C-alpha positions, 0 to 999 in steps of 0.5 A: 766336762768332768774330770772323769771324762777328761781322764777317760779320753786321755787314757783312750788316746794313750791306749789306742795305738797299743791296742791296735798293735795288739790286735794286729799281732793277734790277727797275724798269729791266730788263723781264725781271727785273721780270717775275721779281720781280712773278711771284715776289711774286704767288706768295708773296702768293697762298700767304700769303693762302691760308694765312691765309684757310684758317686763318680759314675753318677756324675759321669753318666749325667755328663754323657747323657747331657752330651748325648741329648745335645748331639741328638738335638743338633742332629734333629735340627739338622735333619729338620733343616734338610727336610726343607731342602729339595729332596735328592738322593744325596740329601735323603741319604744324609738325612737317613744317616743323621737319624741313625746317628741320633738313634745310636746316641739315644741307645748309648745314653740309655745303656746301663753302665757296666759295674766296675771290678774292685780289686781286693786288698792284700792280706797284709793291708786287709789285716792292718785295716781290719785290726785298726777298725776293730780297735777304733770300734772297741775304743769308741764303744768304751768311750760311749759307755763312759759318757753314758755312765757319766751322764747317768751318774750326773743325773743321779747325783743331781736327783740326790741333791734335790732330794737332800735339799727337799729333806733339809727344807722339811727339817728346817720347817719342822724345826721352825714349827717346834721352836715357835711352839716352844716360844708360845708355850713359854710365853703362855706360862709367863702370861699365867704367872703375870696374871697371878702376880697381878691378880688379873685375867690372863687375857689382860696381860700384854703379849710379847710375841707378835700377833702373826705367831699367835695366829699361826698357832691358833690355825695349827690348833684348829687343824689338829682335830681335823687330822 
C-alpha cells in the first residue's frame, strides 16, 4: 500500500465521526433533509427486518411442515391398522376422526404464513441511522475513488517508466552505433596513413578493431541503399 492510500485511510477514519455528526445536525435543522434521512432509514429498516424475519419464518415453517407430515403419517398408519380390525360403530367413528385430523393438519401446513407487522423506527433513531448510513456511504465513495485514482496513477506511472526505459535503450543503441562508426572511421584513416607510410595497399595493413565490428559496419553499409 502506498503512502497516499495510508494517509487517505487515516484521514477518512479521522473524519468519519465528525462528518456523521454534521449530517445528523443538518438532518435535525432542515426539514427536507430530515425527511430524506427518515424515509431512507425506514426503508433500510423494513428491508433488513423482512430479510431477517424471512429467514426465521422459513426455518419455522419448515419445522411446522415436518411436524405436520409426521403427524399425518402417524394418523394414516393408525387408520390403516384400525381398518384391519372388526368394523364397529366406535372404530368407524375413530377412523373418521383420525382422517379429519390428518386433513386439518395438511390444510394447516399448506396455509401461507401471515406477514408480520414491522414497527417503524422512531424519528430520532431514524435520523441517527439514516445520517450514519449516508456518512458511511459518502466516505466509502471517497475511499473507493481514492483507490481507483491511486490504481490509475500507479498504472500510468508504470507505463511511463516502461516508455522511459524503452527510450533510454534506444538512445544507448544509437550512441553505441555512433561510437562504433566513429571508431571505424578513425581506424580507416589510420590504415590509410600506414599504407602511405609503408607504400603498400590498405588491404595489407593489419586491422586494430575486431572482425565483428567490421562485419556489423559492412552490414549497415549494405542496408543503407535499400532504405
